[in-house]
GUDREN-478407 format. One line per 8 residues: their letters; for each residue x, y, z of N, C-alpha, C, CB. Coordinates in steps of 0.2 Angstrom, whole numbers, padded with zeros to 4 digits. Each point is the difference from the previous one (the first is absolute). Last residue first. Glycine has a CB too. Layout:
% GUDREN-478407
a) X Y Z X Y Z X Y Z X Y Z; ...
% end
This chain:
% GUDREN-478407
xxxxxxxx) -0106 -0572 -0233 0001 -0003 -0006 0005 -0008 0004 0000 0014 -0010; -0016 0007 0019 0006 -0002 0000 -0001 -0005 -0005 0004 0004 0012; -0015 0019 -0015 -0001 -0006 0003 0005 -0003 0001 -0008 0000 -0005; 0005 0026 0008 0003 -0005 -0007 -0002 -0007 0002 0012 0006 -0005; -0025 0017 0012 0005 -0005 0003 0003 -0005 -0004 -0006 0001 0010; -0004 0026 -0011 -0002 -0008 -0003 0005 -0003 0003 -0004 0002 -0013; -0009 0023 0019 0004 -0003 0001 0000 -0009 -0003 0001 0011 0009; -0010 0013 -0018 -0003 -0004 0003 0007 -0006 0001 -0014 0005 -0004
xxxxxxxx) 0008 0023 -0002 0004 -0007 -0003 -0003 -0004 0006 0012 0005 -0007; -0017 0018 0004 -0005 -0005 -0003 0001 -0008 -0001 -0003 0010 -0006; 0017 0014 0012 -0008 -0002 0003 -0001 -0006 -0006 -0007 0014 0005; 0033 -0014 -0003 -0004 0006 -0004 -0006 -0003 0004 0005 0003 -0013; 0018 -0005 0026 -0005 -0005 -0003 -0006 0006 -0004 0002 -0012 0011; 0022 0022 -0008 -0006 -0002 0006 -0003 -0005 -0004 -0002 0011 0007; 0021 0004 -0013 0001 -0005 0004 -0002 -0002 0004 0007 0002 -0003; -0011 0015 -0011 0003 -0003 -0006 0002 -0009 0005 0007 0016 -0010
xxxxxxxx) -0016 0006 0020 -0005 -0005 -0003 0002 -0005 -0004 -0007 0009 0000; 0019 0009 0008 0001 -0003 0004 -0004 -0007 0000 0003 0011 0005; 0008 0005 -0024 -0003 0000 0004 -0003 -0008 0004 -0001 0012 -0008; 0026 -0002 0004 -0004 -0001 -0004 -0007 -0002 0004 0010 -0004 -0009; 0013 0022 0007 -0006 -0003 0002 -0002 -0004 -0003 -0002 0007 0003; 0025 -0005 -0015 -0006 0006 0004 -0005 -0006 0003 0000 0012 -0009; 0020 -0013 -0011 -0002 -0001 0007 -0002 0005 0003 0006 -0006 0000; -0006 -0011 -0021 0001 0007 0001 -0004 0001 0009 -0001 0004 -0016
xxxxxxxx) 0017 -0021 -0006 0000 0001 0007 -0002 0008 0001 0009 -0011 0002; -0006 -0005 -0024 -0006 0007 0002 -0002 -0001 0007 -0006 0002 -0012; 0017 -0024 0011 -0001 0003 -0005 -0003 0009 0002 -0002 -0014 -0007; 0013 -0013 0014 -0003 0006 0003 0002 0005 -0005 0000 -0002 0013; 0002 -0024 -0013 0003 0005 -0001 -0006 0005 0000 0010 -0006 -0005; -0001 -0022 0012 -0004 0004 0000 0000 0008 0000 -0002 -0010 0005; 0009 -0018 -0012 0003 0007 0001 -0006 0005 0001 0013 -0003 -0007; -0002 -0026 0001 -0007 0005 0002 0005 0008 0002 -0010 -0013 0007
xxxxxxxx) 0023 -0005 -0016 -0006 -0002 -0001 -0006 0003 0000 0007 -0006 0003; 0016 0011 0003 -0003 0004 -0004 -0006 -0004 -0001 0009 0007 -0005; 0010 -0012 0018 0000 -0002 -0007 -0004 0005 -0006 0001 -0013 0006; 0000 0014 0018 0004 0003 -0001 0004 -0004 -0008 -0001 0005 0014; -0022 0007 -0005 0004 -0006 0001 0006 0000 -0001 -0009 -0004 -0002; -0005 0027 0003 0000 -0007 -0006 0003 -0003 0005 0002 0003 -0013; -0009 0022 0016 0001 -0004 0004 0000 -0005 -0005 -0005 0005 0011; 0001 0023 -0013 0002 -0005 -0004 0004 -0007 0005 0001 0010 -0010
xxxxxxxx) -0006 0011 0020 -0002 0002 -0007 -0001 -0006 -0005 0007 0011 0003; -0008 -0007 0024 0006 -0005 -0005 -0005 0003 -0006 0006 -0015 0007; 0000 0032 0012 -0004 -0001 -0002 0003 -0006 -0004 -0006 0010 0003; 0016 0007 0008 0001 -0006 0001 -0006 -0005 0001 0010 0005 0006; -0004 0020 -0013 -0005 -0003 0003 0000 -0007 0004 -0004 0008 -0008; 0019 -0005 -0012 0002 0008 0005 -0004 -0002 0005 0001 0010 -0007; -0006 -0031 -0005 0002 0007 -0005 0002 0004 0006 -0010 -0001 -0011; 0014 -0027 0005 -0003 0005 0007 0001 0008 -0005 0008 -0008 0015
xxxxxxxx) -0010 -0019 -0023 0005 0006 0000 -0005 0006 0003 0008 -0003 -0012; -0003 -0029 0013 -0002 0009 0004 0002 0008 -0003 0003 -0006 0011; -0001 -0025 -0012 0002 0005 -0001 -0003 0005 0001 0005 -0005 -0005; -0006 -0020 0016 -0003 0007 -0001 0005 0003 -0003 -0007 0002 0008; 0008 -0028 0001 0004 0006 -0002 -0006 0004 -0004 0013 -0006 -0001; -0014 -0016 0019 -0002 0005 -0005 0002 0007 0000 -0008 -0007 -0001; 0008 -0020 0013 0003 0010 0000 -0002 0000 -0006 0012 0002 0005; -0019 -0019 0016 -0002 0003 -0008 0003 0005 0000 -0009 -0004 -0003
xxxxxxxx) 0008 -0006 0025 0003 -0002 -0003 0001 0001 -0009 -0002 -0005 0011; -0013 0016 0005 -0002 -0006 0001 0006 -0004 -0004 -0014 0002 0001; 0017 0017 -0009 -0005 0002 0005 -0002 -0007 -0001 -0004 0014 -0001; 0023 0005 -0008 0000 -0007 0002 -0007 0001 0007 0016 -0005 -0003; -0005 0021 -0019 -0004 0001 0006 0000 -0010 0002 -0009 0015 -0005; 0023 0007 -0009 -0001 -0008 0000 -0001 0000 0007 0007 -0004 -0009; -0004 0024 -0011 -0003 -0001 0005 -0001 -0009 0002 -0005 0013 -0002; 0017 0010 -0016 0000 -0009 0001 -0002 -0001 0007 0011 -0003 -0010
xxxxxxxx) -0013 0028 -0003 0001 -0003 0006 -0003 -0009 0000 -0001 0013 0005; 0003 0014 -0018 0000 -0008 -0002 0003 -0003 0009 0003 0001 -0017; -0012 0026 0011 0005 -0005 0004 -0002 -0006 -0003 0002 0006 0013; -0011 0016 -0026 0000 -0005 0004 0008 -0004 0002 -0013 -0001 -0006; -0002 0022 -0010 0005 -0003 0002 0000 -0005 0007 0005 0009 -0008; -0021 -0005 -0014 0000 0002 0007 0008 -0003 0003 -0014 0000 0000; 0004 -0004 -0023 0000 0007 0001 0000 0003 0007 -0007 0000 -0010; 0002 -0025 0005 -0005 0007 -0004 0002 0007 0002 -0010 -0007 0001
xxxxxxxx) 0027 -0005 0010 -0006 -0004 -0002 -0004 0004 -0001 0001 -0008 0006; 0026 0008 -0002 -0006 0006 -0002 -0004 -0005 0000 0004 0011 -0008; 0016 -0017 0022 -0001 -0002 -0005 -0007 0005 -0001 0007 -0013 0000; 0017 0008 0018 -0005 0006 -0004 -0003 -0006 -0004 0008 0013 0000; 0006 -0027 0017 0000 0007 -0006 -0007 0001 0000 0011 -0002 -0008; -0010 -0016 0024 0004 -0004 -0010 0001 0006 -0003 -0008 -0013 -0003; 0005 0006 0030 0001 0007 -0004 0002 -0003 -0006 0003 0009 0009; -0012 -0025 0010 0005 0001 -0004 0001 0004 -0006 0001 -0010 0004
xxxxxxxx) -0012 -0005 0021 -0002 0007 -0005 0006 0002 -0002 -0009 0005 0006; 0001 -0027 0008 0005 0002 -0002 -0003 0004 -0004 0007 -0008 0002; -0019 -0004 0012 0007 -0002 0002 0004 0005 -0005 -0003 -0015 0003; -0025 0015 0004 0005 0003 -0002 0007 -0002 0003 -0008 0009 -0002; -0016 -0013 0011 0004 -0004 -0006 0007 0001 -0001 -0012 -0001 -0006; -0006 0020 0009 0002 -0003 0006 0001 -0009 -0002 -0009 0010 0009; 0019 0015 -0019 -0007 -0004 0002 0000 -0007 0003 -0005 0006 -0009; 0017 0021 0007 0001 -0008 0000 -0005 -0003 0002 0010 0001 0002
xxxxxxxx) -0013 0023 -0014 0005 -0004 0006 -0001 -0007 0000 0000 0010 0008; -0009 0001 -0028 0006 0003 0000 0003 -0003 0007 -0004 0012 -0007; -0014 -0028 -0002 -0001 0005 0003 0009 0004 0001 -0013 -0007 0007; -0008 -0015 -0015 0007 0004 -0004 0001 0009 0004 -0004 -0009 -0014; -0013 -0012 0019 0006 -0002 -0002 0005 0004 0001 -0005 -0006 -0006; -0018 0000 0019 0001 0006 -0005 0010 -0001 0001 -0014 0009 0002; 0001 -0025 0009 -0002 0001 -0007 0003 0004 -0005 -0009 -0003 0006; 0007 0003 0019 0006 -0002 -0004 0000 -0001 -0005 0001 -0003 0006
xxxxxxxx) -0020 0011 0007 0005 0005 -0003 0005 -0003 -0002 -0003 0007 0006; -0020 -0019 -0008 0007 -0001 0003 0004 0007 -0002 -0001 -0014 -0001; -0027 0009 -0001 0009 0001 -0003 0001 0000 0003 0002 0006 -0007; -0027 -0019 0004 0006 0005 0005 0004 0002 -0001 -0001 -0004 0005; -0021 0003 -0021 0005 -0006 0002 0004 0004 0007 0002 -0007 -0015; -0026 0007 -0002 0004 0004 0005 0005 -0005 0002 -0008 0007 0005; -0008 0000 -0027 0000 -0005 0005 0006 0005 0004 -0003 -0013 -0008; -0019 0019 -0008 0006 0000 0003 0003 -0007 0007 -0004 0013 -0005
xxxxxxxx) -0017 0000 -0020 0002 -0005 0008 0008 0002 0001 -0008 -0013 -0002; -0007 0022 -0017 -0001 0003 0009 0003 -0004 0003 -0012 0005 0000; 0013 -0009 -0024 -0006 -0003 0003 -0001 0002 0005 0002 -0009 -0004; 0023 0007 -0002 -0006 0003 -0005 -0005 -0005 0001 0007 0006 -0010; 0012 -0002 0032 -0001 -0003 -0007 -0006 0002 -0005 0004 -0010 0007; 0015 0017 0014 -0007 0002 -0004 0000 -0004 -0007 -0001 0014 0006; 0013 -0019 0018 0003 0000 -0007 -0008 0002 -0003 0012 -0011 0000; 0004 0016 0025 -0005 -0001 -0006 0001 0000 -0006 -0005 0004 0007
xxxxxxxx) 0020 -0005 0019 -0003 0000 -0009 -0004 -0002 -0001 0007 -0002 -0003; 0004 0010 0026 -0004 -0005 -0001 0001 0000 -0009 -0008 0001 0013; 0017 0011 0011 0001 -0008 -0003 -0004 -0003 -0003 0005 -0001 0008; -0006 0024 -0003 -0005 -0003 0004 0000 -0010 -0001 -0008 0014 -0002; 0025 0007 -0005 -0004 0001 0010 -0005 -0003 0000 0003 0011 0003; 0006 -0014 -0025 0003 -0006 0007 0000 0005 0004 0009 -0008 -0005; -0024 0002 -0017 0002 0004 0006 0004 0000 0004 -0007 0002 0000; 0001 -0007 -0027 0004 -0001 0006 -0001 0003 0004 0007 -0002 -0004
xxxxxxxx) -0021 -0005 -0019 0002 0005 0004 0003 -0004 0005 -0008 0009 -0003; 0002 -0013 -0023 0003 -0002 0006 0002 0005 0005 0002 -0009 -0006; -0018 0002 -0016 0003 0006 0003 0004 -0002 0005 -0009 0008 -0003; 0000 -0015 -0023 0000 -0004 0006 0004 0007 0005 0000 -0015 -0006; -0011 0015 -0021 0003 0002 0006 -0001 -0003 0007 0000 0010 -0008; -0005 -0024 -0017 -0005 0005 0004 0007 0004 0006 -0013 -0010 -0001; 0017 -0003 -0020 0000 0007 0000 -0003 0003 0005 0000 -0001 -0012; 0005 -0022 0009 -0006 0001 -0001 -0002 0005 -0003 0000 -0005 0007
xxxxxxxx) 0024 -0002 -0005 -0003 -0008 -0005 -0008 0004 0001 0009 -0015 0005; 0007 0029 0006 0003 -0002 -0008 -0004 -0005 -0003 0012 0002 0003; -0020 0014 0020 0002 -0008 -0002 0000 0000 -0009 -0007 -0007 0014; 0014 0030 0001 -0007 -0004 -0004 0003 -0006 -0001 -0006 0009 -0008; 0010 0006 0030 0003 -0001 -0006 -0006 -0003 -0005 0012 -0002 0005; -0004 0020 0018 -0005 -0003 -0006 0004 -0004 -0008 -0009 0012 0006; 0015 -0004 0024 0002 -0003 -0007 -0006 -0003 -0004 0011 -0003 0006; -0005 0018 0019 -0005 -0001 -0005 0004 -0003 -0008 -0008 0010 0007
xxxxxxxx) 0015 -0005 0024 0002 -0002 -0008 -0007 -0001 -0004 0012 -0007 0003; -0003 0017 0022 -0005 -0003 -0002 0004 0000 -0010 -0013 0006 0012; 0023 0006 0007 0001 -0009 0003 -0008 -0001 -0004 0008 -0001 0017; 0002 0023 -0024 0004 -0001 0005 -0002 -0009 0000 0001 0015 0008; -0011 -0009 -0028 0000 0006 0003 0001 -0004 0009 -0010 0008 -0011; 0011 -0013 -0017 0002 -0001 0006 -0003 0005 0004 0011 -0006 -0004; -0016 -0008 -0021 -0003 0005 0004 0002 0000 0008 -0009 0001 -0009; 0012 -0011 -0019 -0001 0000 0007 0000 0008 0002 0007 -0012 0002
xxxxxxxx) -0011 -0006 -0025 -0001 0006 0003 0001 0001 0006 -0006 0002 -0007; 0012 -0021 -0016 -0004 0004 0006 0001 0005 0005 -0003 -0009 0000; 0007 -0012 -0022 0002 0009 0004 -0006 -0003 0006 0003 0012 -0012; 0014 -0031 -0001 -0004 0002 0005 -0002 0007 0000 0006 -0009 0005; 0006 -0013 -0020 0000 0007 0000 -0006 0003 0005 0005 0000 -0012; 0009 -0025 0007 -0008 0003 0000 0004 0006 0003 -0012 -0010 0001; 0025 -0005 -0003 -0003 0001 -0008 -0004 0004 0001 0000 -0008 -0005; 0007 0002 0026 0002 -0006 -0005 -0003 0000 -0006 0001 -0006 0008
xxxxxxxx) -0002 0026 0007 0002 -0006 0000 -0002 -0006 -0003 0002 0005 0008; -0002 0025 -0001 0002 -0006 -0006 0002 -0004 0004 0003 0006 -0010; -0016 0019 0013 0003 -0008 0004 0000 -0004 -0007 -0008 0000 0014; 0006 0027 -0008 -0003 -0004 -0005 0007 -0007 0003 -0007 0011 -0012; -0008 0013 0020 0006 -0005 0002 -0002 -0005 -0006 0001 0001 0015; -0007 0026 -0009 0000 -0004 -0005 0004 -0006 0003 -0002 0009 -0009; -0007 0009 0026 0006 -0001 -0006 -0003 -0005 -0002 0011 0004 0003; -0013 0015 0019 -0004 -0004 -0005 0005 -0003 -0005 -0010 0008 0000
xxxxxxxx) 0011 0004 0028 0001 0000 -0008 -0004 -0007 -0003 0013 0006 0001; -0005 0006 0025 -0004 -0002 -0004 0000 -0001 -0008 -0003 0002 0010; 0020 -0003 0013 0000 0003 -0006 -0005 -0002 -0006 0011 0002 0003; 0002 -0009 0017 -0006 0004 0002 -0003 0003 -0005 0005 0002 0009; 0009 -0029 -0008 0001 0008 -0003 -0006 0004 0003 0006 -0003 -0013; -0003 -0020 0015 0004 0002 0006 -0001 0009 -0003 0010 -0013 0005; -0025 -0007 -0020 0008 0003 0002 0001 0002 0006 0003 0003 -0011; -0016 -0017 -0010 -0001 0001 0010 0008 0002 0002 -0010 -0011 0004
xxxxxxxx) 0005 0000 -0026 -0003 0008 -0001 0002 0000 0007 -0010 0002 -0009; 0015 -0023 0003 0004 0007 -0002 -0004 0005 0001 0008 -0005 -0008; -0022 -0012 0014 0006 0000 0004 0007 0005 -0002 -0004 -0012 0001; -0018 0009 -0016 0000 0005 0008 0006 0001 0004 -0011 -0004 0003; 0012 -0012 -0021 0002 0007 -0004 -0003 0005 0008 -0004 -0004 -0019; 0001 -0019 0023 0006 0002 0000 0003 0006 -0004 0000 -0012 0001; -0023 0006 0002 0002 0000 0006 0007 0000 -0001 -0010 -0005 0005; -0001 0003 -0025 -0004 0006 0004 0005 0002 0006 -0012 -0004 -0003
xxxxxxx) 0014 -0018 -0007 0006 0004 -0005 -0003 0008 0003 0000 -0010 -0015; -0012 -0007 0024 0006 -0001 0003 0007 0006 -0005 -0008 -0015 0003; -0016 0013 -0011 0001 0002 0008 0004 -0001 0002 -0007 -0001 0002; 0005 -0008 -0023 0000 0003 0000 0002 0006 0008 -0005 -0007 -0012; 0002 -0016 0012 0007 0003 -0003 0004 0007 0000 -0004 -0008 -0006; -0019 -0004 0012 0005 0000 0005 0005 0004 -0003 -0004 -0009 0006; -0011 0003 -0023 -0002 0006 0002 0006 0002 0008 -0014 -0003 -0006
% end
């Protein structure tokens, strides 16, 4: 269960962007041989990621609100968990990112029919070096991100620009706050 919530948090971090454009998209994430499909909704400083748990088939939703510095995880049974969100968790940006040591343009490439610029981005955080490959579309949105060896990747498909319903980024009525017991 904790691993599933961690994956949701990572997915949400990749979705956060500095773009003022609102949109929705399908997201396909691959990690350790597991493919996860989710739906994302973006509205300025708000994100919503809807993901089915591959084992239980239950939908789980993560709403991240930068304006409130909080993430909510909506779970089956009308429960939600709340955790503080740290903006530095937002990893991929067309602009220089926190901890970025180097950015190298690797050429142009088509990803799912979209023209992109491919970059190799080196990030150093607490003496740990990470290399991310990112494919940005003409709007500067990371259509695909992956680690250097592609042991994980995240791709956006069916991107639809347009205003998103504000209710997508709120806790629905009838949900009760749940606190995970300490282990």
